[in-house]
C-alpha positions in Angstrom: 2.0 18.0 -2.8 1.2 15.9 0.2 -0.4 12.5 -0.1 -3.5 12.4 2.0 -4.9 9.1 3.3 -7.9 8.6 5.5 -8.9 6.7 8.6 -12.6 6.2 9.1 -13.2 3.6 11.8 -15.8 2.5 14.3 -15.8 4.2 17.7 -13.9 2.5 20.4 -12.1 0.3 17.8 -8.5 1.4 18.4 -8.5 4.3 15.9 -6.5 6.6 18.2 -4.1 3.8 19.0 -3.4 3.3 15.3 -2.9 7.0 14.7 -0.3 7.2 17.4 1.5 4.0 16.3 1.9 5.5 12.8 2.9 8.9 14.2 6.2 7.2 15.3 7.1 7.6 11.6 8.0 11.3 11.2 7.0 11.1 7.5 3.4 10.5 8.6 1.3 13.3 10.1 -1.5 11.5 12.0 -4.3 13.7 13.0 -6.5 13.6 16.0 -10.2 13.7 15.1 -10.1 16.1 12.2 -12.4 18.9 11.0 -11.3 18.5 7.3 -14.3 16.4 6.3 -16.7 18.9 7.9 -15.0 21.8 6.0 -15.4 20.2 2.6 -18.9 19.0 3.3 -19.9 22.5 4.3 -18.3 23.9 1.1 -20.4 21.3 -0.8 -23.6 22.7 0.7 -22.6 26.2 -0.5 -21.8 24.9 -4.0 -25.1 23.0 -4.2 -27.4 25.8 -2.9 -25.8 29.2 -3.2 -27.5 31.4 -5.8 -24.2 33.0 -6.9 -23.0 29.5 -7.8 -26.2 28.5 -9.5 -26.3 31.7 -11.6 -23.0 30.8 -13.3 -21.9 28.2 -15.9 -22.4 24.7 -14.3 -19.3 23.1 -15.8 -16.9 25.8 -14.8 -18.4 26.0 -11.3 -18.0 22.3 -10.9 -14.3 22.4 -11.9 -13.7 25.4 -9.7 -15.4 23.7 -6.7 -13.3 20.6 -7.2 -10.1 22.6 -7.3 -11.0 24.7 -4.3 -11.7 21.6 -2.2 -8.5 19.9 -3.3 -6.3 22.9 -2.7 -7.9 23.8 0.6 -7.1 20.3 2.0 -3.5 20.7 0.8 -3.3 24.2 2.3 -4.7 23.0 5.6 -2.0 20.4 6.1 0.8 22.6 4.7 0.2 24.9 7.6 0.4 22.1 10.1 3.2 19.8 9.0 6.1 19.3 6.7 5.5 15.5 6.6 4.8 14.2 3.1 2.1 11.8 4.2 -1.1 12.6 6.0 -3.5 10.2 7.8 -6.6 12.2 8.4 -9.0 10.7 10.9 -12.7 11.3 10.7 -15.8 9.0 10.9 -17.3 11.2 8.1 -14.9 9.8 5.4 -16.6 6.4 5.4 -19.8 7.7 3.7 -17.9 10.2 1.6 -15.8 7.9 -0.5 -17.2 9.1 -3.8 -16.8 12.7 -2.7 -13.1 12.3 -1.9 -12.7 10.6 -5.3 -14.3 13.6 -7.0 -12.1 16.1 -5.1 -8.8 14.3 -5.8 -9.6 12.6 -9.1 -8.3 9.3 -7.7 -9.5 6.4 -5.6 -9.0 7.3 -1.9 -7.1 5.0 0.4 -9.3 4.7 3.6 -8.3 2.6 6.6 -11.2 1.3 8.6 -10.8 -0.3 12.0 -13.5 -2.7 13.3 -13.9 -4.5 16.6 -16.3 -7.0 18.0 -19.5 -4.9 18.5 -20.2 -6.4 21.8 -16.9 -5.0 23.1 -17.7 -1.6 21.6 -21.0 -1.4 23.3 -19.4 -2.8 26.5 -16.8 0.0 26.4 -19.6 2.6 26.2 -21.3 1.0 29.1 -18.2 0.9 31.3 -17.6 4.6 30.6 -21.2 5.3 31.6 -20.8 3.4 34.9 -17.5 5.1 35.7 -19.2 8.5 35.8 -22.1 8.2 38.3 -21.3 11.7 39.6 -22.3 13.4 36.2 -25.8 14.2 35.0 -27.2 11.5 32.8 -28.7 14.2 30.6 -25.1 15.3 29.8 -24.5 11.9 28.2 -27.2 12.5 25.6 -29.0 9.5 27.1 -32.3 11.1 27.8 -34.3 8.7 30.0 -32.3 5.6 29.1 -32.1 4.4 32.7 -31.7 0.7 31.9 -29.0 -1.2 30.0 -31.3 -2.2 27.1 -32.4 1.4 26.7 -28.8 2.6 26.6 -27.9 0.1 24.0 -30.9 1.2 21.9 -29.7 4.8 22.1 -26.1 3.9 21.0 -27.5 1.8 18.2 -29.8 4.5 16.8 -28.8 6.1 13.5 -28.5 9.5 15.1 -25.9 8.3 17.6 -22.2 8.4 16.9 -21.9 4.6 17.1 -25.1 3.6 15.3 -24.5 6.1 12.5 -21.0 4.8 11.9 -22.2 1.2 11.9 -24.8 2.3 9.3 -22.1 4.0 7.2 -20.0 0.8 7.3 -23.0 -1.3 6.2 -23.7 1.0 3.3 -20.1 0.8 2.2 -20.4 -2.9 2.1 -23.7 -2.8 0.2 -22.5 -0.3 -2.5 -19.1 -1.9 -2.8 -16.8 0.9 -1.8 -15.5 -1.3 1.0 -13.5 -3.3 -1.4 -11.1 -0.4 -2.0 -10.7 0.2 1.8 -8.3 -1.5 4.1 -10.1 -3.3 7.0 -8.1 -3.8 10.2 -9.5 -5.7 13.1 -8.7 -4.2 16.5 -8.1 -7.7 17.9 -5.5 -8.5 15.1 -3.7 -5.1 15.6 -3.3 -6.0 19.3 -2.3 -9.6 18.8 -0.2 -9.2 15.6 0.9 -5.6 15.3 3.8 -6.2 13.0 1.7 -8.0 10.5 -1.2 -5.5 10.6 1.1 -2.5 10.3 2.9 -4.1 7.3 -0.5 -4.4 5.6 -1.1 -0.7 6.1 2.2 0.3 4.5 1.6 -2.0 1.5 -1.9 -0.6 1.1 -0.7 3.0 1.3 2.3 2.3 -1.0 4.8 4.2 1.1 8.2 3.2 2.5 8.1 0.9 5.5 9.1 2.0 9.0 9.9 -0.2 12.0 7.6 0.7 14.8 8.0 0.2 18.6 4.8 -1.4 19.9 6.0 -1.5 23.5 6.5 2.3 23.7 3.7 4.1 21.9 3.8 7.8 22.9 0.6 9.7 22.6 1.2 12.5 20.0 -2.5 13.2 19.1 -4.2 15.3 21.8 -7.9 16.2 22.1 -10.0 17.9 24.7 -12.1 15.0 25.8 -14.3 17.3 27.9 -15.8 18.4 24.5 -16.2 14.8 23.2 -17.7 13.5 26.5 -17.2 10.2 28.3 -18.0 8.1 25.2 -15.3 9.8 23.1 -12.2 9.3 25.2 -8.9 9.5 23.2 -6.2 8.3 25.6 -4.2 5.2 24.8 -2.0 2.6 26.6 1.7 2.9 25.8 2.0 -0.8 25.0 0.1 -2.6 22.2 -1.5 -5.6 23.8 -4.8 -7.6 23.8 -6.9 -7.4 27.0 -9.5 -10.1 27.6 -13.0 -9.3 26.6 -15.5 -8.6 29.5 -18.6 -7.9 27.4 -20.5 -10.9 28.7 -19.7 -9.9 32.3 -20.7 -6.3 31.8 -23.6 -6.6 29.3 -24.8 -10.1 30.1 -25.6 -12.9 27.7 -29.0 -11.7 26.7 -27.8 -8.2 25.6 -24.7 -9.8 23.9 -27.0 -12.1 22.0 -29.2 -9.1 21.0 -26.2 -7.3 19.6 -25.1 -10.4 17.7 -28.6 -11.1 16.2 -29.3 -7.4 15.4 -25.9 -7.0 13.6 -25.5 -10.5 12.2 -24.3 -9.1 8.9 -21.4 -7.5 10.8 -20.3 -10.6 12.7 -20.5 -12.7 9.5 -18.7 -10.2 7.3 -15.8 -9.8 9.7 -15.8 -13.3 11.0 -16.6 -12.8 14.6 -17.9 -15.9 16.3 -21.1 -16.0 18.4 
């Protein structure tokens, strides 16, 4: 039986980079953005609402549902890899901690990468500006024709960024965050040896020496489907580039992000 671990990180925080670093270890199968969380969530909807489930004994149906989810996850990865360890990447795992615990009857190990939110919003804005030839409606931006309006869109709970930030905040408030491993993107770039060692200790698997100067991209996704805000290409070398959020967003918008998400900056020790 494979050991399945999870990565549920903020967008634009180095999650794809981390997956590809760990993929250097052939014992680890690192997924691209994975549908597994969606599969089991959809099964949960059927279990909860289907009349054929509701008409049967509740206890036996609950046990059968748990077994089906667990075995379907194993079956999914058995068809894809012979590696004993899986690192499944999906933003959905963050707010499904208790559901994974129910499926596997054990506390899940979830890695969450975070990054200075000003740099995350800045990354979105740079991608927006790089694509003036594309329809603004295709970006899901509506009439957000100013920088403050675009930041409002990305910060909304229905957006991929705002929704993930909300999930992280909820994990902090309910306490599940204490059982996750938080990795700061900045630390991964500056001290990759130290941060990767943390990950192996957290996952409790044999250590592997990684090459941070030659990271080959092994996870591949069709970014035409994800759009310009979901790019999944990486640099081959792990390095820290200087922040340009104040240049791109300006001081007023950077201050707005800091003040609006003060809990984030204080929790993860990012300075103003």
